[in-house]
C-alpha positions in Angstrom: -50.9 65.5 -66.9 -51.1 64.3 -62.9 -52.3 61.3 -63.7 -49.7 60.5 -66.5 -47.1 61.5 -64.1 -48.3 59.2 -61.4 -48.8 56.5 -63.7 -45.4 56.6 -64.8 -43.6 57.1 -61.2 -45.9 54.2 -60.0 -44.9 51.7 -63.0 -41.3 52.4 -63.3 -40.6 51.9 -59.5 -42.8 48.2 -59.9 -40.4 47.7 -63.0 -37.2 48.8 -61.4 -38.1 46.8 -58.2 -38.8 43.7 -60.4 -36.0 43.6 -62.9 -33.1 45.8 -61.2 -33.1 45.6 -57.6 -34.0 41.9 -57.2 -31.8 40.7 -59.5 -28.7 42.9 -58.7 -29.3 42.0 -55.0 -29.6 38.3 -55.8 -26.1 38.7 -58.1 -24.1 40.9 -55.8 -25.4 40.6 -52.4 -26.4 36.8 -52.1 -28.6 37.3 -49.2 -29.2 33.9 -47.3 -32.1 32.6 -45.1 -29.6 30.8 -43.2 -27.3 33.5 -41.6 -28.2 34.6 -38.5 -29.1 38.2 -37.8 -27.9 40.4 -35.1 -31.8 40.6 -33.9 -31.7 37.1 -32.8 -28.0 36.8 -31.9 -27.7 40.2 -29.8 -31.6 39.9 -28.7 -31.6 42.2 -25.7 -34.9 43.9 -25.5 -33.6 47.5 -26.2 -32.6 47.8 -29.6 -31.7 44.4 -30.9 -35.1 42.8 -31.5 -36.7 40.7 -34.1 -39.6 42.6 -35.5 -42.2 41.6 -37.9 -41.3 42.5 -41.3 -44.4 44.6 -42.1 -44.1 46.3 -38.9 -40.4 47.2 -39.4 -41.5 48.4 -43.0 -43.7 50.5 -41.6 -41.4 51.8 -39.0 -38.7 52.4 -42.1 -41.2 54.2 -44.1 -42.4 56.5 -41.6 -38.5 57.4 -40.3 -38.8 59.9 -43.4 -38.6 63.5 -42.6 -40.6 66.7 -43.3 -37.8 67.2 -46.4 -40.2 64.6 -48.3 -42.9 67.6 -48.4 -40.8 70.8 -48.2 -37.9 69.8 -50.5 -40.2 69.2 -53.9 -42.0 72.4 -53.3 -38.8 74.4 -53.4 -37.1 72.1 -56.0 -40.3 72.6 -58.5 -39.3 76.3 -58.7 -36.9 75.0 -61.8 -39.8 73.1 -63.2 -41.3 70.0 -62.6 -39.8 67.8 -65.1 -36.2 68.4 -63.4 -37.7 67.4 -60.3 -39.3 64.1 -61.7 -36.8 63.0 -63.6 -34.2 63.4 -60.7 -36.7 61.8 -58.3 -37.2 58.6 -60.6 -33.4 58.7 -61.4 -32.3 59.2 -57.8 -34.6 56.6 -56.3 -33.8 53.9 -58.8 -29.8 54.0 -59.4 -29.0 56.0 -55.8 -31.6 55.9 -53.3 -32.8 52.0 -52.7 -29.0 51.3 -53.1 -27.6 53.1 -50.3 -30.6 52.3 -48.1 -30.4 48.3 -48.7 -26.6 48.0 -48.9 -25.9 49.9 -45.8 -28.7 47.7 -43.9 -27.0 44.5 -45.0 -23.5 46.0 -44.2 -24.7 46.6 -40.7 -26.3 43.3 -40.2 -23.0 41.5 -41.3 -21.4 43.2 -38.8 -23.4 42.8 -35.6 -25.9 46.0 -36.3 -23.0 48.1 -36.2 -23.9 52.1 -37.1 -22.7 54.0 -40.2 -19.7 55.4 -38.2 -18.2 52.0 -36.6 -18.7 50.7 -40.1 -16.7 53.7 -41.6 -13.6 52.8 -38.8 -13.9 49.4 -39.8 -13.9 49.8 -43.7 -12.0 53.3 -43.8 -9.8 53.2 -41.0 -9.5 54.4 -37.6 -8.8 58.1 -38.6 -12.3 58.5 -40.0 -14.1 57.9 -36.5 -13.8 61.3 -35.1 -14.6 62.8 -38.3 -17.5 61.0 -39.2 -19.0 61.3 -35.6 -18.3 65.3 -35.5 -20.4 65.2 -39.1 -22.9 63.4 -38.0 -23.4 65.5 -34.5 -23.6 68.8 -36.7 -25.5 67.6 -39.2 -28.1 66.1 -36.7 -28.2 69.2 -34.4 -29.7 71.0 -37.8 -32.3 68.6 -38.2 -33.4 69.0 -34.6 -33.2 72.7 -34.6 -35.3 73.2 -37.9 -37.6 70.2 -37.1 -38.2 71.4 -33.6 -39.3 75.1 -34.6 -41.7 73.6 -37.8 -43.4 71.4 -35.3 -43.6 73.5 -32.1 -45.8 75.8 -34.6 -47.6 73.2 -36.0 -48.8 71.5 -32.4 -49.9 74.7 -31.3 -52.6 74.7 -33.8 -56.2 74.1 -32.6 -56.9 71.5 -35.0 -53.9 69.3 -34.3 -52.8 68.7 -30.6 -55.8 66.7 -29.8 -55.0 64.2 -33.0 -51.3 63.8 -32.2 -52.3 62.9 -28.7 -54.3 60.1 -29.7 -51.8 59.0 -32.3 -49.6 58.8 -29.3 -52.4 56.6 -27.5 -52.4 54.5 -30.6 -48.9 53.8 -31.2 -48.7 52.9 -27.0 -51.9 50.5 -27.8 -50.2 49.0 -30.7 -47.3 48.1 -28.6 -49.1 46.5 -25.5 -51.3 44.3 -28.1 -48.2 43.1 -30.5 -45.6 43.1 -27.6 -47.2 42.1 -24.5 -50.6 40.6 -25.2 -49.2 39.0 -28.4 -52.4 39.4 -30.2 -52.9 38.9 -34.0 -50.8 41.4 -35.9 -53.7 42.5 -38.2 -56.3 42.9 -35.4 -53.8 45.2 -33.4 -53.1 47.1 -36.5 -57.0 47.8 -36.9 -57.6 48.5 -33.7 -54.1 50.9 -33.1 -55.2 52.6 -36.7 -59.0 53.3 -35.6 -58.0 54.9 -32.4 -55.6 57.6 -34.6 -58.3 57.9 -37.1 -60.9 58.7 -34.3 -58.4 61.2 -32.8 -58.0 62.6 -36.1 -61.7 63.2 -36.7 -62.2 64.6 -32.8 -59.4 67.2 -33.6 -61.7 68.7 -36.3 -64.4 69.2 -34.2 -65.1 72.7 -32.7 -65.2 72.0 -29.1 -61.7 70.1 -28.9 -60.6 73.2 -30.8 -61.8 75.5 -28.3 -60.0 73.6 -25.9 -56.7 74.0 -27.4 -57.3 77.8 -28.1 -57.7 78.1 -24.4 -54.8 76.3 -23.5 -52.7 78.2 -25.9 -54.2 81.7 -24.5 -53.2 80.4 -21.1 -49.5 79.3 -21.8 -49.7 82.4 -24.3 -48.6 85.3 -26.0 -46.8 86.1 -29.3 -43.6 87.7 -28.0 -40.6 87.0 -29.9 -37.9 85.2 -27.9 -35.9 84.6 -30.6 -32.4 86.4 -29.6 -30.7 86.2 -33.0 -33.3 86.3 -36.3 -32.3 86.4 -39.6 -33.9 89.2 -42.1 -37.2 87.9 -42.7 -36.7 84.7 -41.1 -38.8 82.9 -38.4 -39.0 83.1 -34.6 -40.1 81.5 -31.6 -42.7 82.8 -29.2 -43.8 81.8 -25.6 -46.8 79.7 -27.2 -44.3 78.0 -29.8 -41.6 77.2 -26.9 -44.1 75.9 -24.6 -45.2 73.4 -27.5 -41.8 72.8 -28.2 -41.0 71.5 -24.7 -43.9 69.4 -24.7 -42.6 68.0 -27.8 -39.2 67.3 -26.7 -40.7 65.5 -23.4 -42.3 63.2 -25.9 -39.3 62.9 -27.9 -37.2 62.3 -24.8 -39.2 58.9 -24.2 -38.7 57.9 -27.8 -35.0 58.5 -27.4 -34.2 56.6 -24.1 -36.8 54.0 -23.7 -36.3 50.3 -25.6 -36.9 51.2 -29.2 -39.9 48.7 -29.2 -41.6 50.6 -26.4 -42.2 53.8 -28.2 -40.3 54.5 -31.3 -41.1 51.1 -33.4 -45.0 51.1 -32.6 -45.6 55.1 -33.1 -44.0 54.9 -36.3 -45.5 52.0 -37.4 -49.2 53.3 -36.9 -48.2 56.4 -38.4 -46.8 54.4 -41.4 -50.5 53.4 -42.0 -52.0 56.9 -41.7 -49.4 58.1 -44.0 -50.5 55.0 -46.6 -54.1 56.1 -46.0 -53.3 59.7 -46.8 -51.3 58.4 -49.9 -54.2 56.4 -51.2 -56.7 59.2 -50.6 -54.6 61.4 -52.7 -54.4 59.4 -55.1 -58.1 58.7 -55.2 -58.7 62.4 -55.2 -56.4 63.0 -58.0 -58.0 60.1 -60.2 -61.7 61.4 -59.1 -61.2 64.8 -59.5 -59.4 64.5 -62.7 -62.0 62.4 -64.1 -64.7 64.7 -62.9 -63.1 68.0 -63.7 -62.6 69.6 -60.3 -58.9 69.3 -61.0 -57.0 70.4 -63.6 -55.8 68.2 -66.4 -52.9 70.8 -67.3 -50.3 71.9 -65.0 -49.9 75.4 -63.5 -46.3 75.7 -63.8 -44.2 74.7 -67.0 -41.8 71.6 -67.3 -38.7 73.8 -67.1 -38.9 77.1 -65.6 -35.5 78.1 -65.7 -31.7 76.7 -65.2 -31.2 79.3 -62.5 -33.3 80.9 -59.9 -32.0 84.2 -58.2 -33.4 82.8 -54.8 -32.1 79.5 -55.0 -29.2 79.4 -57.5 -28.4 77.1 -60.6 -30.4 74.0 -61.2 -27.2 72.2 -60.6 -26.3 71.4 -57.9 -29.1 72.9 -55.9 -31.9 70.8 -57.3 -30.5 67.9 -56.2 -29.5 68.7 -52.8 -33.0 70.6 -52.3 -34.9 67.3 -53.6 -33.3 64.5 -51.5 -36.1 62.7 -49.9 -37.7 60.2 -52.4 -34.7 60.3 -54.1 -31.7 59.6 -52.1 -31.3 60.8 -48.2 -28.2 60.3 -46.2 -30.6 60.4 -43.0 -31.9 57.0 -44.6 -28.2 55.6 -43.8 -28.7 56.3 -40.0 -32.0 55.1 -39.8 -31.0 51.9 -41.5 -27.9 51.2 -39.4 -28.5 52.7 -36.2 -32.1 51.1 -36.2 -33.7 48.7 -38.6 -30.4 46.6 -39.5 -30.9 45.3 -35.1 -34.5 44.6 -36.1 -34.6 42.8 -39.1 -35.2 38.8 -38.9 -33.8 37.0 -41.9 -31.4 38.7 -44.9 -33.9 38.6 -47.7 -36.3 40.7 -45.5 -34.0 43.9 -46.1 -34.4 44.2 -49.8 -38.5 44.7 -49.4 -38.2 46.7 -46.0 -35.6 49.3 -47.2 -36.6 49.6 -50.8 -40.4 49.6 -50.5 -40.0 52.1 -48.0 -37.9 54.2 -50.2 -40.3 53.7 -52.8 -43.2 54.5 -51.4 -41.4 57.8 -50.0 -40.7 58.4 -54.0 -44.4 58.3 -54.6 -45.2 60.6 -51.9 -42.9 63.1 -53.1 -44.4 62.7 -56.9 -47.7 63.6 -55.3 -46.4 66.6 -53.7 -44.7 67.5 -56.9 -48.3 67.3 -58.6 -50.0 69.1 -55.8 -47.4 72.1 -56.2 -47.3 71.9 -60.3 -51.5 71.7 -60.1 -52.4 73.9 -57.3 -49.4 75.8 -56.8 -50.1 79.2 -59.0 -53.8 79.4 -58.4 -53.4 79.1 -54.5 -50.9 82.1 -54.6 -48.0 79.8 -53.4 -45.5 80.6 -56.7 -45.7 83.8 -58.5 -45.6 83.5 -62.2 -44.6 87.1 -62.8 -41.6 86.4 -60.5 -40.3 83.5 -62.4 -42.6 81.3 -60.7 -40.7 81.5 -57.2 -42.2 81.1 -53.8 -44.1 83.7 -52.5 -45.8 81.6 -49.7 -44.8 79.0 -47.3 -43.7 75.4 -48.9 -46.0 73.5 -46.3 -49.1 75.3 -47.7 -48.8 73.2 -50.9 -49.5 69.9 -49.2 -52.5 71.5 -47.3 -54.0 72.9 -50.3 -53.5 70.1 -52.4 -55.0 67.6 -49.8 -58.0 69.8 -49.3 -58.7 69.9 -52.9 -58.4 66.4 -53.4 -60.2 65.0 -50.4 -62.9 67.2 -51.7 -62.9 65.4 -54.9 -64.1 62.2 -53.0 -66.6 63.6 -50.6 -64.7 65.2 -47.6 -65.4 68.9 -46.4 -62.8 71.6 -46.3 -62.5 71.1 -42.5 -61.6 67.4 -42.6 -59.2 68.2 -45.4 -57.4 71.0 -43.4 -57.3 69.0 -40.4 -55.9 65.9 -41.8 -53.4 67.9 -44.1 -52.1 69.8 -40.8 -52.1 66.3 -38.5 -50.6 64.6 -41.5 -47.4 67.2 -41.6 -47.1 67.1 -37.9 -46.9 63.1 -37.5 -44.3 63.6 -40.4 -42.3 65.6 -38.4 -43.2 64.4 -34.7 -42.2 60.5 -35.3 -38.6 61.4 -37.4 -37.7 63.8 -34.5 -37.5 61.5 -31.9 -35.5 59.2 -34.1 -33.1 61.8 -34.5 -32.8 62.6 -31.0 -32.2 59.0 -30.1 -29.4 58.6 -32.6 -28.0 62.0 -31.7 -27.6 61.0 -28.0 -26.0 57.7 -29.5 -23.5 59.6 -31.6 -22.9 62.3 -28.7 -22.0 59.1 -26.4 -19.5 57.8 -28.9 -17.8 61.0 -29.3 -17.5 62.2 -25.5 -18.3 58.7 -23.6 -14.9 57.8 -23.0 -13.6 61.3 -21.7 -17.0 62.3 -19.8 -18.3 59.0 -18.5 -21.8 60.7 -17.7 -22.2 61.2 -21.3 -22.5 57.4 -22.0 -25.6 57.6 -19.6 -28.7 57.7 -22.2 -30.8 59.8 -20.1 -28.1 62.4 -19.3 -27.0 62.6 -22.8 -30.3 63.0 -24.7 -31.3 66.2 -22.1 -27.9 67.7 -22.9 -28.8 67.3 -26.6 -32.0 68.6 -25.5 -30.3 71.6 -24.4 -28.1 72.2 -27.2 -31.4 72.3 -29.1 -32.9 74.4 -27.3 -29.8 76.8 -27.8 -29.8 76.6 -31.7 -33.4 77.2 -31.7 -33.6 80.2 -29.2 -30.6 81.9 -30.5 -32.4 81.5 -34.3 -29.2 79.3 -35.5 -31.4 77.0 -37.1 -32.7 79.8 -39.3 -28.7 80.2 -40.9 -28.0 76.4 -40.5 -30.6 75.0 -42.4 -29.5 75.9 -45.8 -26.7 73.7 -45.3 -28.7 70.7 -44.6 -29.4 69.5 -47.9 -25.8 69.6 -48.6 -24.6 67.6 -45.8 -27.5 65.3 -46.3 -26.5 64.6 -50.1 -22.8 64.4 -48.8 -23.5 61.9 -46.2 -25.0 59.7 -48.9 -22.0 60.1 -51.0 -19.9 59.2 -48.2 -22.1 55.9 -47.4 -21.9 54.8 -51.3 -18.4 55.1 -51.4 -17.8 52.9 -48.1 -20.8 50.4 -49.9 -18.0 50.4 -53.0 -15.3 49.5 -50.3 -17.0 46.6 -48.7 -18.3 45.5 -52.4 -14.9 45.4 -53.8 -13.7 43.3 -50.6 -16.6 40.9 -51.4 -15.2 40.5 -54.9 -18.3 41.8 -56.3 -19.2 44.5 -58.8 -18.8 48.0 -57.4 -19.7 50.4 -60.5 -23.4 50.4 -59.7 -22.1 52.2 -56.2 -18.9 54.1 -57.0 -20.2 56.5 -59.8 -23.2 57.5 -57.8 -20.9 58.0 -55.1 -18.6 60.2 -56.9 -21.5 62.0 -58.6 -23.4 62.8 -55.3 -19.7 64.0 -53.5 -19.2 66.5 -56.2 -22.8 67.9 -56.2 -22.6 68.1 -52.6 -19.4 69.9 -52.3 -20.4 72.2 -55.1 -23.8 72.9 -53.3 -22.0 73.6 -50.0 -19.7 76.0 -51.8 -22.2 77.9 -53.3 -24.3 78.4 -50.1 -21.7 79.0 -47.6 -18.8 80.6 -50.1 -20.3 82.2 -52.6 -23.9 83.5 -50.9 -22.7 83.7 -47.4 -19.1 85.0 -47.4 -18.9 86.7 -51.0 -22.0 88.3 -51.7 -22.9 88.4 -47.7 -19.9 89.3 -45.4 -17.3 90.4 -48.2 -19.7 92.9 -50.1 -20.2 94.9 -46.9 -24.0 94.8 -47.5 -24.1 92.9 -44.3 -23.9 95.5 -41.5 -26.7 94.5 -39.2 -25.6 91.7 -36.4 -27.6 89.2 -37.0 -26.8 89.2 -40.9 -23.2 89.3 -40.2 -23.3 86.5 -37.4 -25.5 84.6 -39.4 -23.6 84.6 -42.7 -20.4 83.7 -40.5 -22.1 80.9 -38.9 -23.1 79.3 -42.3 -19.5 79.9 -43.8 -18.0 78.5 -40.5 -20.2 75.5 -40.7 -20.2 75.3 -44.3 -16.3 75.0 -44.6 -16.5 72.3 -41.5 -18.9 69.9 -43.9 -16.9 70.5 -46.9 -13.7 69.6 -45.0 -14.8 66.7 -43.1 -16.8 65.3 -46.1 -13.9 65.9 -48.1 -11.1 64.2 -45.8 -13.9 61.3 -45.2 -13.9 60.7 -49.1 -10.3 60.6 -49.5 -9.5 58.2 -47.5 -12.8 55.9 -48.3 -10.9 56.4 -51.8 -7.8 55.0 -50.7 -9.4 52.3 -48.5 -11.3 51.5 -52.1 -8.2 51.4 -53.9 -6.0 49.3 -51.5 -9.2 46.6 -51.4 -9.2 46.6 -55.3 -5.4 45.8 -55.4 -6.0 43.0 -53.1 -9.1 41.4 -54.6 
């Protein structure tokens, strides 16, 4: 079954790219080889810089978040069939459409970010609302990813490997941008440095070094001030690694993008690609030699309602966003990628190629969960196949088993999977911080000129992130991330619809997806914040402890904010669309 699902996914994506994406773009967008791009018009050595298309594709691909691993593991509790169907439908008719069109729209408006584009096409009323929406949305990502990564980075088999990954990124930058060496040779050297670091991280002497350091900085004393019932917490050890992590991300946020972010993500993309190839090879060989089950342990459809999650619609669609469609991609594309594309026709393979690569990754995670989830103790059949262990363990178990099928030891497999998880989060977190400080500068820069300084605004965002983490707010806000993420994607597709109708082009292929995403996201936010947090939490009287009361109150307030801001933006976007259609 695993090979069939993997084969169907890959073949479907290839066919859709060749016979849908390319034809749709050529007919409706008409990319031009001769049209000047922002990367050349405004080349400033900071954010605007022509970047080789393969390197930029790697940057775009590796800008995906940890949600690509966690989301599908949670979503498969409804069954693997709904997850696979939404993954493919979302990628083909929603995901690449958003990623590509926001990139093209930004390129044709001097590399404008999504907030500026909304002001241009929706009107000036949209600007303060979308900036507030983005600021809250990005802080949620900063808080949750910071917690997860601080724990991962402190593992004895991770830290050394991540240090070598950073060294590989710096080396790639020097070879490509400074010394102007051949891209293939530079890539090979940088990737080999990263792989050597990964190998070194699996060795006992390097792990003993990290363990000693952890003991020095140490202790598992809880620092989280407000903790949700059954939620996670921060320790002194985690805090020190979090500070180290944020220091690295600070460099990615304030340095010119070509000096740190692009080369680091580019090298990481090759590690991720290697992981995908090894996983696919392991699945094929393991199935053929009998080491991997040919049938899934989880049924195609478990239930249309999971008590610990909610109904299949809308929860599945906001839980499994990465690989299908993610609003985060629109931020990467408009704040970064659009300012580096050399020629317009390159935008499609860069954005859609990265999007489809992510889809294949999510399909592999779904296969891991369906194949190994029950026998490894991650899902409980007696509990309607609900999660009984951490979502991240699915990737670790699946990667270890598939790598063992092709001759790797469990030590190597465990180290590689832990490092893979960490680099997936690290490379995106420094981009989140970079975009957050840009948004905060736009929001407050005129009233507080000091915030226009990248270094000051970045430090303030880091301080806010620490507050969110230490006070435990991240535990409650994270449940809203999926809804806000899908809502942002719907708003971007509404923006694309307005742009297309102004160009006198067909708009149905973006309008109907925009409406579906908007309705789905609002329903999910309502379910989480109003039904679960307000009605079942606060109004039921069951939440009598301070953390539960405060946590549910935070969920309700932020949920109402996202719903109100999203509805307002969609409404004025709809008005702008109607006006544009009358004039077309």
